N, C-alpha and C positions, 0 to 999 in steps of 0.2 A: 655610520661608520663601522658599528659592529657587525653588521651584515656584510658589509665587504670583507671583513676579516674572517669571517666565517666561510665566505664563498671561496676563499683563497686556502681554506683547511686549518684554520686557527681558531679555536673555541673561547680562547682568551687571550687578553694582552700581555700576561705573564712571559710569554715565551719570545716576544718579539723585541728586538732591539730597535729597529727603524720602520715605520710605515710611512712611504713617500707617495704621495698624489702626485702622479706624473701629468704632462702638459695637456694631454688628451683625455683626462679624466681618469684614467686607471691607476690601479693602487698596486703599487710594488712592496713587497714585504722581505725585509731581511731578519731572519730570525738570530736569536741570540747564539754566540758561539757554542755554549754548551748543549744545545739541542739540535744543532745541524745534524743531518744524517752522515754517517760515516761512508766514505768512498772507499772504493779499491785503491785508489792513488794514496788515500790516508793509511792504508793497511800495507803499503808498498807491494801490492799484487799486480802481476801482468795479466792483462785481461785481453783475450782474443776477440776480435770482432765478430759477431755472429752474423752480421750482414743485416739485409732487410728483408721484411716478410713479404713473399710474394703469395697472392691468393691462388690456391688449386681447386677450391671447391666454394660455390655460392649457391645457397639455398640448393643443395643437392645436386648441384649441376657441375661437373669436371671441366675445369678451364684447361683444356688441351694445350692450347698456345703457351700458357705459363709453365706447365709440366716440361715442354719444349726448353723454354729457357733456363730450366733448371737441369735438363739433361736427365730426365727421369720420364718413366712412361705409366700408364693406367695401371698396371699390374704392381709396379712398384707402390703406386698409392693406394691400391686396396690392400696390398700387404702393410704397410704403414697404418692404415684405420683399423685393420683386424688387430694388431698390436694394441691398439688403444680401446678395443672393445666394441667398434662399430663393424657391422657385416656389410653394409653398402652405404654408397655416397650420399644415397636419398637421405639419413638418417642426420647428416651433417648440414646444419645451417652455414658455418663458414670455416673453412680450413685454411691455414697459410703455412708456407715452408720457408724458412730461412736460406736465402741464397748462398750462405758459405759454408754453414755446417748441416744443413738439409734438416733442421730439427722442426718437426711439425707441431702446429697448435691447433687444436680443433675445438669449435664451438657449436654443440648441439641446439643451441637457441633455448634450451630449457632454463630457467630461472630457479635455482635451487633455494629454497627459505630453510635457514638455519634455526 
């Protein structure tokens, strides 16, 4: 049972209000009210939808069809990469762009040890 709690992100039972064993064997966790994460709604903030991430680079290869979906081109992509410190697409493992605000997220595949 404790391993199931840990797999759901809870290291102890102190923060759990209910743990429910579902009919197909999955465990649902309902945390105590005082430790539930605060949401923008709780703070009465308006949040603009960023859209879904669309893949524009996979293992260094530009996904031209997806750029077209975003109404962007390769020169725009290279400029955005340079702003994040990359000189060429081949340095990037995975890059996605949000379809609404065109925010780019880049993963170079390097695991940084802290």
